C-alpha positions in Angstrom: 40.6 30.0 -96.1 39.8 29.8 -92.4 36.1 30.5 -93.1 36.0 27.6 -95.6 37.6 25.2 -93.2 35.2 26.3 -90.4 32.2 25.8 -92.7 33.4 22.4 -93.7 33.9 21.3 -90.1 30.5 22.6 -88.9 28.7 21.0 -91.8 30.3 17.6 -91.1 29.4 17.9 -87.4 25.8 19.0 -87.9 25.2 16.3 -90.5 26.7 13.5 -88.4 23.6 12.5 -86.5 21.5 12.8 -89.6 23.7 10.3 -91.5 23.3 7.7 -88.8 19.7 8.2 -87.8 17.3 5.3 -88.5 19.9 3.0 -90.0 20.7 -0.7 -89.2 24.3 -1.2 -90.3 25.5 -3.8 -87.7 28.6 -5.6 -89.0 28.9 -3.6 -92.2 32.0 -1.5 -91.5 35.7 -2.1 -92.3 38.7 -0.9 -90.4 37.0 -1.4 -87.0 40.3 -0.9 -85.2 39.5 2.8 -85.6 36.9 2.4 -82.9 39.5 1.5 -80.2 40.0 4.5 -77.9 43.5 6.0 -77.6 45.2 6.7 -74.3 44.3 5.6 -70.7 43.1 9.1 -69.8 40.1 8.9 -72.2 39.5 5.2 -71.9 39.7 5.4 -68.1 36.7 7.7 -68.2 34.7 5.4 -70.4 35.5 7.4 -73.5 33.7 10.5 -72.2 36.4 12.8 -73.4 35.5 14.8 -76.5 34.9 18.1 -74.7 37.8 17.8 -72.2 40.6 16.4 -74.2 43.6 18.8 -74.3 46.7 16.7 -75.0 48.3 14.7 -77.8 45.5 12.0 -77.7 43.1 14.7 -79.1 44.5 13.6 -82.4 42.1 10.6 -82.0 39.2 12.0 -80.0 38.8 15.5 -81.3 41.5 17.3 -83.3 40.4 20.7 -82.1 41.7 19.7 -78.6 45.4 20.0 -79.6 45.0 23.8 -79.3 45.4 23.4 -75.6 48.9 22.0 -76.0 51.5 24.6 -74.8 54.7 23.1 -76.3 56.0 20.2 -78.3 54.2 17.1 -76.9 54.8 13.5 -77.8 52.7 10.6 -76.8 53.0 6.8 -76.9 50.1 4.5 -76.0 49.7 0.8 -75.9 46.5 -1.2 -75.5 46.5 -4.9 -74.6 43.3 -5.7 -76.5 41.4 -9.0 -76.6 43.2 -12.3 -77.1 46.7 -11.5 -78.4 45.8 -8.3 -80.3 48.1 -5.3 -79.7 47.0 -1.7 -80.4 49.6 1.0 -80.5 49.6 4.8 -80.9 52.4 7.3 -81.6 51.6 11.0 -81.9 53.1 14.5 -81.7 51.7 18.0 -81.5 53.6 21.2 -82.2 52.2 24.8 -81.7 52.8 27.2 -84.6 52.6 30.5 -82.8 49.6 31.3 -80.5 46.7 30.2 -82.6 47.8 27.4 -85.0 48.7 23.9 -84.2 49.8 20.8 -86.2 49.9 17.2 -85.3 51.0 13.8 -86.6 49.6 10.4 -85.5 50.4 6.8 -86.3 48.1 3.9 -85.2 48.7 0.2 -85.7 46.9 -3.0 -84.8 48.7 -6.3 -85.0 48.3 -9.9 -83.9 50.1 -13.2 -84.0 50.2 -15.2 -87.3 47.1 -17.5 -87.9 47.1 -20.9 -89.4 45.4 -21.2 -92.8 42.4 -23.6 -93.0 40.6 -25.1 -96.1 37.5 -27.2 -96.5 39.7 -30.4 -96.8 41.9 -29.2 -93.9 39.6 -27.6 -91.3 42.2 -28.1 -88.5 44.8 -26.2 -90.5 47.1 -26.7 -93.5 50.4 -26.0 -91.7 50.7 -22.6 -93.6 50.3 -19.3 -91.7 49.3 -15.8 -92.7 49.5 -12.4 -90.9 47.0 -9.6 -90.5 47.6 -5.9 -89.5 45.9 -2.5 -89.6 47.4 1.0 -89.9 46.3 4.7 -89.9 48.5 7.7 -90.4 47.0 11.1 -89.8 48.1 14.8 -90.3 46.1 17.3 -88.2 45.7 21.0 -88.2 43.8 23.0 -85.6 43.2 26.7 -85.0 42.1 28.7 -82.0 39.6 31.1 -83.5 39.0 32.9 -80.2 40.2 32.4 -76.6 37.2 30.1 -76.1 36.5 28.5 -79.5 38.7 26.2 -81.5 38.3 23.9 -84.6 40.4 21.1 -85.9 40.6 18.7 -88.9 42.6 15.6 -89.6 43.4 13.9 -93.0 44.4 10.3 -92.7 45.4 7.3 -94.7 44.0 4.0 -93.5 45.1 0.5 -94.6 44.1 -3.1 -93.7 46.2 -6.1 -94.7 45.4 -9.8 -94.4 47.5 -12.5 -96.0 48.4 -11.2 -99.5 45.4 -8.8 -99.7 45.3 -5.1 -98.9 42.5 -2.4 -98.6 43.2 1.3 -98.2 41.4 4.6 -98.3 41.5 8.2 -97.2 39.4 9.8 -94.4 38.8 13.0 -92.5 38.2 13.7 -88.8 36.8 17.1 -87.7 36.0 18.6 -84.4 35.2 21.7 -82.3 35.5 22.7 -78.7 33.9 25.7 -77.0 34.7 26.9 -73.5 31.7 28.7 -72.0 33.7 30.3 -69.2 31.1 29.1 -66.7 32.7 26.8 -64.0 34.9 25.2 -66.6 31.9 24.1 -68.7 33.1 23.0 -72.2 31.2 21.7 -75.1 32.8 19.5 -77.7 31.8 17.6 -80.8 33.7 15.5 -83.4 33.0 13.3 -86.4 35.5 10.6 -87.1 36.4 8.4 -90.2 34.4 10.4 -92.8 35.8 8.9 -96.0 35.7 6.3 -98.8 35.1 2.6 -98.9 37.7 -0.1 -98.4 38.0 -3.0 -100.9 40.4 -5.9 -100.5 42.7 -6.5 -103.5 45.6 -8.8 -103.9 46.9 -12.2 -105.1 44.5 -14.0 -102.7 41.7 -13.2 -105.1 43.4 -14.9 -108.0 41.9 -18.3 -109.0 41.3 -20.6 -111.9 38.0 -20.7 -113.8 36.5 -22.7 -116.6 34.9 -20.3 -119.0 32.3 -22.9 -120.1 31.7 -25.8 -117.7 29.3 -27.4 -120.2 32.1 -28.1 -122.7 34.7 -30.6 -121.7 38.4 -30.0 -122.4 38.4 -26.2 -121.9 41.7 -25.0 -120.4 41.2 -23.1 -117.1 41.8 -19.4 -117.3 43.2 -17.1 -114.6 40.4 -15.1 -113.0 40.0 -12.7 -110.1 37.3 -13.0 -107.4 35.4 -9.7 -107.1 35.4 -8.2 -103.6 32.9 -5.7 -102.3 33.8 -2.3 -100.8 32.8 -1.6 -97.2 32.5 1.8 -95.5 34.5 3.1 -92.6 33.1 3.1 -89.0 31.8 6.7 -89.1 31.4 8.0 -85.5 29.7 11.1 -84.2 30.5 12.4 -80.7 29.0 15.2 -78.7 29.9 15.9 -75.1 30.1 18.3 -72.2 32.7 18.7 -69.5 32.5 20.7 -66.3 34.6 21.4 -63.2 32.7 20.6 -60.0 35.7 21.4 -57.8 38.5 23.7 -58.7 40.1 25.0 -55.6 43.8 25.1 -54.8 45.4 21.8 -55.7 42.1 20.0 -56.1 40.1 19.7 -59.3 37.2 17.4 -60.0 36.0 17.3 -63.6 32.8 15.5 -64.8 32.2 14.5 -68.4 29.2 13.2 -70.5 29.4 12.0 -74.1 26.7 10.9 -76.5 28.2 8.6 -79.2 26.5 7.6 -82.4 28.4 5.1 -84.6 27.0 4.2 -88.0 27.1 0.4 -87.3 26.2 0.2 -83.6 23.2 1.6 -81.6 23.9 5.0 -80.1 25.1 5.0 -76.5 26.2 7.3 -73.7 29.2 7.4 -71.4 29.9 9.4 -68.2 33.3 9.9 -66.6 35.2 11.9 -64.0 38.8 12.9 -63.4 40.2 14.0 -60.0 43.5 16.0 -60.1 45.7 16.8 -57.2 48.4 19.4 -57.8 48.4 18.7 -61.5 50.6 15.7 -60.6 48.3 12.9 -59.4 45.2 11.8 -61.4 42.3 9.4 -60.6 39.7 8.5 -63.2 36.5 6.5 -63.5 33.7 6.0 -66.0 30.6 4.1 -67.0 29.6 3.0 -70.5 25.9 2.4 -71.1 25.2 0.6 -74.4 23.4 -2.4 -75.9 25.5 -5.5 -75.8 23.0 -8.4 -75.7 19.5 -9.4 -76.8 16.7 -11.6 -75.6 17.6 -15.1 -76.6 14.1 -16.4 -75.8 12.6 -14.2 -78.4 15.2 -15.2 -80.9 14.3 -18.9 -80.5 10.7 -18.1 -81.3 11.5 -15.8 -84.3 10.1 -12.7 -82.5 11.4 -9.2 -82.7 14.7 -8.9 -80.9 14.8 -7.0 -77.6 18.1 -5.2 -77.0 19.5 -5.4 -73.5 21.5 -2.4 -72.3 24.3 -3.0 -69.9 26.6 -0.7 -67.9 30.4 -1.4 -68.2 32.9 0.2 -65.8 36.2 1.8 -66.5 38.8 3.3 -64.3 42.4 4.5 -64.3 45.1 6.6 -62.7 48.1 8.7 -63.7 51.1 10.6 -62.4 53.0 13.5 -63.8 56.6 14.4 -62.9 59.6 16.3 -64.1 62.6 14.5 -65.5 65.6 15.2 -63.1 68.0 17.6 -64.7 65.7 18.5 -67.6 62.7 20.9 -68.1 60.7 18.1 -69.7 57.7 16.6 -67.9 56.3 13.1 -68.3 52.8 11.8 -67.6 52.3 8.1 -67.1 48.8 6.7 -67.3 47.0 3.4 -66.9 43.4 2.4 -67.4 41.2 -0.7 -67.2 38.1 -1.2 -69.3 35.4 -3.9 -68.9 34.6 -5.3 -72.3 31.8 -7.7 -71.1 32.0 -11.1 -72.9 35.3 -10.0 -74.4 36.8 -9.8 -70.9 38.8 -6.6 -70.5 41.6 -4.4 -71.8 44.6 -2.7 -70.2 45.9 0.6 -71.5 49.2 2.3 -70.9 50.7 5.6 -72.1 53.6 8.0 -71.7 53.2 11.6 -72.7 56.3 13.9 -72.9 56.1 17.7 -72.7 59.4 18.9 -74.3 
């Protein structure tokens, strides 16, 4: 059984970059809320986290990372995303003995109600509709040796807008390998490997004349056909290494290569300084294409992508709850989103 799971995970990871290579799929993915990073620790390092992640947020970044959790761990994260969009995460990890781990995660994205518009009422009809996204995941990870671990997540994804809903199932898979050389770790994951999403609901119901040439035909009820769209498949590969690990001081540097199916590949670097396993300072840089040469666009020439560096930073503190054995880590991060301004991320992680 374990060999079959391992083969499945390795096959998914190795095929990830081949799936995306040479494709131009900009704007062709559904459920894009799955791209939003979870937890200030990872986002504070620019998302360079796939090899280092070792807490409950591994349920998002790399499910094999939950094998580093020592006891029941519960995490809550909130992201103040662009405009009035809120992104929330609730997750828990529980060790089953020394080598097996399970986890449960719940992600939501919500926003304020929007006013409905129509061709005759471009400024609004006075009626409002809502929109929300959700993903529920169940994870299992196993530490195959003291240095190598694998993990897999099965999740249900749903998007809702007005009276229409789309849903599907997907799989995340990941590995981590500790080389034993100055804390050097290698990690890889593939996220959102699953089916397509097709909106269905009463919003697609309409009236249609079966033969417009003949007058007097009664209109029949019809349903507008909607197309299925794939999930935002993401392949991550990264390395993490301790540059300082002496006494109460530790400085860890990370590098990740990220290849989404609908965006050009990009790289991120990040670092985390830890003092006494109680105080954390983090920073990162995201290097990706975010613009194009407008002059060439006006003259119908081939577009020239412009790469930009966006910063991220954050901090955290860990302390013990008075009178209890439980420990809490509070984290915050800031991420520069370019023309979309910025995002603020907060989290509480409880070790019970």
